[in-house]
C-alpha positions in Angstrom: 4.0 38.1 4.4 6.2 35.4 5.1 7.7 33.7 2.3 8.6 30.9 4.6 8.0 27.5 1.4 6.0 25.2 2.4 3.8 22.2 1.6 0.1 21.5 1.9 -1.4 19.3 5.3 -1.1 16.0 6.0 1.0 15.9 2.8 4.9 15.4 3.5 8.8 15.5 1.6 10.9 12.4 1.5 14.7 12.7 1.5 16.7 10.3 0.0 17.5 8.1 3.3 13.2 7.9 3.3 13.2 7.5 -0.7 15.6 4.4 -0.3 13.9 3.0 2.6 10.6 3.6 0.9 12.1 1.6 -2.1 13.4 -1.0 -0.2 9.4 -2.1 0.8 8.0 -2.0 -2.4 10.5 -3.9 -4.2 10.4 -6.2 -1.8 6.7 -6.2 -2.0 7.0 -6.3 -6.1 9.2 -9.4 -5.8 6.1 -11.4 -4.3 3.3 -9.7 -6.8 5.6 -11.1 -9.2 5.8 -14.2 -8.0 2.3 -15.4 -7.7 1.7 -14.1 -11.2 0.6 -11.1 -11.0 1.0 -8.2 -13.6 2.0 -3.9 -13.2 -0.8 -1.8 -14.0 -1.2 2.4 -13.3 -3.8 4.5 -14.0 -4.0 8.3 -14.0 -4.2 10.5 -10.8 -7.7 12.2 -11.1 -10.2 10.4 -12.4 -13.7 11.9 -13.1 -15.9 12.6 -10.4 -18.0 10.2 -11.6 -16.4 7.8 -11.9 -15.4 7.8 -8.4 -18.3 9.4 -6.3 -21.0 6.8 -4.9 -18.9 4.5 -4.9 -17.2 4.9 -1.5 -20.5 4.8 1.2 -21.0 7.9 2.5 -18.1 7.9 4.4 -16.3 8.6 2.1 -17.2 10.0 -0.7 -16.7 13.1 1.9 -13.5 12.5 1.9 -13.0 12.7 -2.6 -10.8 15.9 -3.3 -12.8 17.4 -5.9 -10.9 19.7 -9.0 -12.8 21.9 -9.8 -11.6 24.6 -10.5 -9.3 23.7 -13.6 -9.4 25.0 -17.3 -12.9 25.4 -18.7 -14.5 25.1 -15.5 -13.4 28.6 -14.9 -15.1 29.8 -17.7 -19.0 31.2 -16.4 -21.8 31.1 -17.8 -22.6 31.6 -21.7 -18.9 32.2 -22.2 -18.8 28.4 -21.1 -21.1 27.4 -22.9 -20.4 28.6 -26.4 -16.4 27.4 -25.6 -17.9 23.7 -24.6 -19.7 23.1 -27.7 -17.2 24.1 -29.9 -14.9 21.9 -28.9 -17.2 19.5 -28.3 -18.0 18.8 -32.4 -13.9 19.6 -32.9 -13.8 16.4 -30.1 -17.4 14.1 -30.5 -15.1 11.6 -32.6 -12.6 11.0 -29.2 -15.2 11.4 -26.5 -17.9 10.4 -25.2 -18.7 13.0 -22.5 -18.8 15.9 -21.2 -15.3 18.4 -23.3 -16.0 19.8 -19.2 -16.4 17.5 -15.9 -15.8 17.1 -12.9 -13.0 15.8 -11.9 -11.3 14.1 -8.4 -7.8 12.2 -7.4 -8.4 9.2 -6.9 -9.5 8.0 -3.1 -7.5 4.8 -3.6 -6.5 1.8 -6.5 -9.1 -0.4 -6.9 -12.2 1.7 -8.7 -9.9 3.3 -10.8 -9.3 -0.4 -11.4 -12.1 -1.6 -11.9 -12.7 1.3 -14.5 -10.0 -0.1 -16.5 -10.5 -3.3 -16.7 -13.9 -2.4 -18.5 -12.2 0.6 -20.5 -9.9 -2.2 -21.9 -11.7 -5.8 -21.7 -11.3 -7.0 -25.0 -7.4 -6.8 -23.9 -7.5 -8.6 -21.3 -6.7 -12.5 -20.6 -9.5 -13.3 -17.2 -8.3 -14.7 -14.9 -6.2 -10.9 -14.9 -4.3 -10.6 -11.9 -2.6 -6.8 -11.2 -0.9 -4.9 -8.9 -0.3 -1.9 -8.2 1.9 0.5 -6.5 0.8 4.7 -6.6 -0.2 7.5 -4.4 -4.3 8.2 -3.8 -5.4 11.1 -1.4 -8.2 11.4 0.7 -9.5 14.3 2.2 -8.9 13.6 6.1 -7.5 15.2 8.8 -4.3 14.6 8.8 -2.7 13.0 12.4 0.0 10.3 12.8 -0.2 7.2 10.5 -3.0 9.4 8.6 -1.9 11.3 5.6 -4.3 13.7 2.6 -1.4 12.4 0.2 -0.4 8.2 0.8 0.7 5.6 -1.4 -1.5 2.0 -2.2 0.2 -1.4 -3.3 -3.0 -3.0 -4.4 -2.8 -7.0 -5.9 -6.2 -8.0 -7.2 -7.9 -11.2 -8.8 -10.8 -10.0 -11.6 -12.6 -13.0 -13.6 -12.8 -15.8 -10.9 -14.7 -16.5 -8.1 -12.7 -19.6 -6.2 -11.9 -19.1 -3.1 -7.8 -19.8 -3.9 -7.7 -16.3 -4.4 -8.2 -14.9 -1.3 -5.9 -18.3 -0.4 -2.9 -16.6 -2.0 -3.8 -13.0 -1.0 -3.4 -14.4 2.8 0.1 -16.0 2.0 0.9 -12.5 0.2 0.3 -10.6 3.2 2.6 -13.0 5.7 5.2 -13.7 3.2 5.4 -10.4 2.9 5.6 -8.9 6.4 8.3 -12.5 6.6 9.9 -10.7 4.6 9.8 -6.7 6.0 10.2 -8.3 9.5 7.8 -6.9 10.6 6.5 -8.8 14.3 2.8 -9.4 16.0 1.5 -8.9 12.8 -2.4 -10.3 13.0 -4.2 -10.3 10.1 -8.4 -10.5 10.5 -11.1 -12.3 8.3 -14.4 -11.6 8.3 -17.2 -11.2 5.3 -19.6 -9.7 4.0 -22.2 -12.0 3.7 -21.9 -12.9 6.9 -22.5 -10.0 8.1 -25.5 -10.0 6.8 -26.0 -12.8 7.9 -26.1 -11.3 11.5 -28.3 -8.1 10.9 -31.1 -10.9 9.1 -30.6 -12.7 12.8 -30.8 -9.5 14.5 -34.2 -8.5 12.3 -33.2 -5.6 10.5 -31.8 -6.7 7.2 -32.7 -3.1 5.7 -29.9 -1.9 8.0 -27.1 -4.2 7.1 -25.2 -1.5 6.3 -25.8 0.6 9.1 -24.9 -2.3 10.9 -21.4 -2.1 9.0 -21.1 1.1 9.3 -20.7 1.2 13.2 -19.0 -2.1 13.7 -16.4 -0.8 11.1 -15.1 1.9 13.7 -14.9 -0.7 16.7 -11.2 -0.6 16.8 -12.0 3.8 17.3 -14.2 4.1 19.7 -14.9 1.0 21.4 -18.3 -1.3 21.6 -19.5 1.9 24.3 -18.9 4.0 20.9 -20.4 1.8 18.6 -23.7 1.1 20.8 -24.4 4.0 21.0 -24.2 5.1 17.5 -25.8 1.5 16.6 -29.1 2.7 18.4 -28.6 6.3 16.4 -28.9 4.3 13.6 -32.4 3.2 14.4 -31.1 -0.5 16.1 -32.6 -1.8 18.8 -32.1 -2.2 21.9 -32.3 -6.3 21.6 -29.9 -5.6 18.4 -27.7 -3.9 19.8 -27.0 -7.3 22.6 -26.8 -9.9 19.7 -24.9 -8.0 17.7 -22.7 -7.4 20.7 -22.7 -11.2 21.0 -21.5 -11.5 17.8 -18.3 -9.7 17.8 -17.2 -11.2 20.9 -17.1 -14.5 20.8 -13.9 -16.0 21.3 -12.4 -19.6 20.9 -10.4 -20.3 17.6 -10.7 -19.5 14.2 -13.0 -23.1 14.1 -14.9 -22.9 17.1 -15.7 -19.2 16.2 -16.7 -20.9 12.5 -19.1 -23.6 13.7 -21.3 -21.2 17.0 -22.0 -18.6 13.5 -23.5 -22.0 11.9 -25.6 -22.7 14.4 -26.4 -19.2 14.8 -26.7 -18.6 11.2 -29.2 -21.4 10.8 -31.9 -18.5 9.6 -29.8 -16.7 7.0 -28.9 -18.2 3.9 -26.8 -14.9 3.6 -25.0 -16.3 7.2 -24.8 -19.4 6.1 -22.4 -18.8 2.9 -20.2 -16.4 4.7 -19.6 -19.2 7.4 -19.1 -21.7 4.0 -16.3 -18.8 2.4 -14.6 -18.5 4.9 -13.6 -21.9 6.0 -13.2 -23.0 3.0 -10.5 -19.7 2.5 -8.6 -21.2 5.6 -8.9 -24.8 4.1 -6.8 -23.8 0.9 -5.0 -21.2 3.1 -3.9 -23.9 5.0 -2.8 -26.4 2.1 -0.1 -23.3 0.3 1.1 -21.3 3.7 4.2 -21.4 4.9 6.0 -23.2 8.4 8.0 -20.2 8.7 5.2 -18.1 8.4 4.6 -15.6 12.0 1.2 -13.3 11.2 -1.4 -15.1 12.4 -4.5 -15.8 10.2 -7.9 -14.5 12.3 -11.4 -14.9 11.8 -12.8 -11.4 13.7 -16.4 -11.5 13.9 -16.6 -7.5 14.5 -14.2 -6.2 11.3 -16.1 -4.8 8.7 -14.3 -2.8 6.0 -16.8 0.4 6.1 -15.9 1.0 1.6 -19.5 -0.3 -0.1 -18.4 -2.6 -2.6 -17.0 -5.6 -0.5 -19.3 -8.0 -0.8 -18.3 -10.8 0.1 -14.7 -12.4 2.5 -13.1 -8.5 4.2 -9.0 -8.7 5.3 -7.5 -6.5 7.8 -3.8 -6.7 9.0 -2.5 -4.7 12.3 0.7 -4.8 13.9 1.0 -5.3 17.9 4.3 -4.7 17.9 3.1 -0.3 17.4 0.9 2.0 18.5 -0.8 2.0 14.8 -4.2 1.1 12.4 -4.2 -1.2 9.9 -1.3 -1.6 7.8 -3.6 -3.5 4.6 -6.4 -4.4 3.9 -9.2 -5.9 1.3 -11.9 -8.6 0.5 -14.1 -10.4 -2.5 -16.5 -7.3 -4.5 -18.4 -9.8 -6.5 -19.6 -7.4 -9.1 -17.3 -4.1 -8.8 -17.2 -3.1 -12.6 -21.4 -3.3 -12.9 -20.2 -0.2 -11.7 -19.1 -0.1 -14.7 -21.6 -1.1 -17.4 -19.6 -4.7 -17.3 -21.9 -7.2 -15.0 -21.3 -10.6 -13.4 -17.5 -9.7 -13.5 -15.9 -11.5 -9.7 -12.4 -9.9 -8.1 -11.2 -9.9 -4.9 -8.0 -7.4 -4.1 -6.0 -6.7 -1.0 -3.7 -3.0 -0.2 -1.3 -2.5 1.5 -1.2 1.3 3.6 2.8 2.1 2.4 3.0 4.8 4.7 1.9 3.0 7.9 4.1 0.1 6.9 6.6 2.4 6.6 6.2 4.1 10.1 5.8 0.9 11.8 9.4 -0.4 10.3 10.8 2.7 11.4 10.1 3.2 14.8 11.5 -0.7 15.2 14.4 0.3 13.1 14.1 -2.6 11.4 15.4 -1.5 7.8 18.4 -2.2 6.5 21.9 -0.2 7.4 23.3 -0.3 4.2 20.4 1.3 2.7 21.1 4.8 3.9 24.0 5.4 2.3 23.4 4.1 -1.3 27.1 4.7 -1.7 29.5 2.0 -0.7 32.8 3.3 -1.2 33.9 7.0 -1.8 37.7 8.8 -3.2 39.7 10.7 -1.7 40.1 13.4 -4.4 43.3 14.6 -3.4 44.3 16.3 -7.1 46.0 16.6 -10.5 47.3 12.6 -11.5 45.7 11.2 -8.5 42.2 12.3 -9.0 42.7 10.9 -12.7 43.5 7.6 -11.3 40.6 8.0 -9.1 38.4 8.4 -11.9 40.4 5.2 -13.6 39.8 3.8 -10.3 36.1 5.0 -10.1 34.5 3.9 -13.7 36.5 -0.2 -12.9 34.4 0.2 -9.8 30.7 0.5 -11.3 32.0 -1.9 -13.8 32.2 -4.4 -10.9 28.2 -3.5 -10.0 29.3 -1.1 -6.4 28.0 2.1 -6.1 31.2 4.1 -5.6 31.5 8.3 -6.3 34.4 9.8 -7.0 34.2 13.4 -4.2 34.4 16.5 -6.9 36.5 18.6 -5.3 40.2 18.5 -4.6 38.2 19.8 -1.1 41.0 19.7 2.4 41.0 15.7 3.3 39.3 16.3 6.2 36.0 17.8 4.9 36.2 14.7 2.2 36.1 12.5 5.0 32.9 14.1 7.1 31.2 14.4 4.4 31.6 10.8 3.4 30.3 10.7 7.8 27.3 12.3 6.9 26.6 10.7 3.8 27.2 7.1 5.7 29.1 5.7 3.2 30.9 3.1 4.5 34.2 2.0 2.9 36.6 5.2 1.8 39.3 4.2 -1.2 41.9 7.0 -0.5 44.2 7.1 -3.6 47.5 8.9 -3.1 51.0 9.0 -4.8 51.9 6.1 -2.9 49.0 4.4 -4.0 49.2 5.5 -7.7 52.4 4.9 -8.2 52.6 1.1 -6.8 49.5 0.8 -8.8 47.8 0.4 -5.2 44.5 1.3 -3.4 44.0 2.3 0.2 40.5 0.5 1.9 39.2 2.5 4.9 36.3 0.8 6.5 34.9 3.3 8.7 32.8 0.7 11.1 35.9 -0.4 11.9 38.7 2.1 11.4 40.6 -0.6 9.5 42.8 1.2 6.6 44.7 -1.3 4.7 46.3 -0.7 1.5 45.0 -4.0 -1.5 45.0 -4.3 -6.0 42.2 -3.4 -7.2 41.0 -7.2 -8.2 41.4 -7.3 -3.6 39.0 -4.2 -3.6 36.6 -5.7 -5.9 36.3 -9.5 -4.3 35.9 -6.9 -0.8 33.0 -4.7 -1.5 31.6 -7.2 -3.7 30.5 -9.4 -0.9 
């Protein structure tokens, strides 16, 4: 039996350099969310299974990581029932559900958010704007850009039906990818009401979910694959041809919406979907910044397979790298109704942090200074020079400069190799001459230049 350590398939370790790059993404997004008035939130990694099941559609439910062998669930038969009964008596004032219950790792951040809102509804000011950055888990097949454990970053507004919220979330996407420098980004928008209208116009309103599930796979299996699945799900040949006409509508956003408006005359749901898309884009035009490069495009093929979406839906892709979607979301009119709180509408978007990381890394867009962390290292020459180095490093840190002293009075070459391997851009040489003159020799690892300077001069240079 091999003693070689390993980690579960579909999970990863992150090196210090990788963590710094991920923090760069998180910090960029956090600043944008705060600027738009969103508040931070965190929820537990696991939820009761009943909280999650039935909320994501048939395919989503299959990917939920269930936790079945925890604690009391290992106890069988009469022993389990007896112990459960005893604990129920002790804890009945604290628990409204059975002590022994199946649990699961969270699939996304939206359903736990809805559960949180219901549990804390009396403490919240509505509309409640929250952002959340935490890992989620899916029992999916690991592949490029798809992991079993990965981070999501969500922004949601609950307690408002205004389409201004949708428009602001589109702006958040544009601002984020502009600041991260990701090129060739397209933000696709559609409406579940429009999709319902397509099913009605095709004469198969009862098969709306079947149509949606198949259409959601267009990017993966192409129209031929979607057409085949639509047939397998009971869609007639005439209906499939009509759906194809919808999917391949061309022109700018207004041209597509005008065409859809004419086609949807027999469907109230479809007409409402067109109207909401048009109003969202009008609000967005008032809010958007001309510097943002990401395009917002009406895409009728966009389906977003999750069951809880009811209105405008969104998905983000980049053509700069071969990758799946890097963000998505939409309106959910009664998600909290799943937990007993009716009539509370919400809308939210999610950033696919791991895929965004992969895109930025492949395009070499991370700032170089993220790698090292430490900006300057002081060489340790030992003796009195070591003491001089320790006093200096504290002054550097007090000035807000990330600095470290090599802890051992090792050979000079060894210390320099360490700094070089770490990617530290500057090295200070506090030797005998420097200590006696109360000066510092600063070496720039990038240019190779070395110069003796006073401490204030060093602080000024490294702070710039």
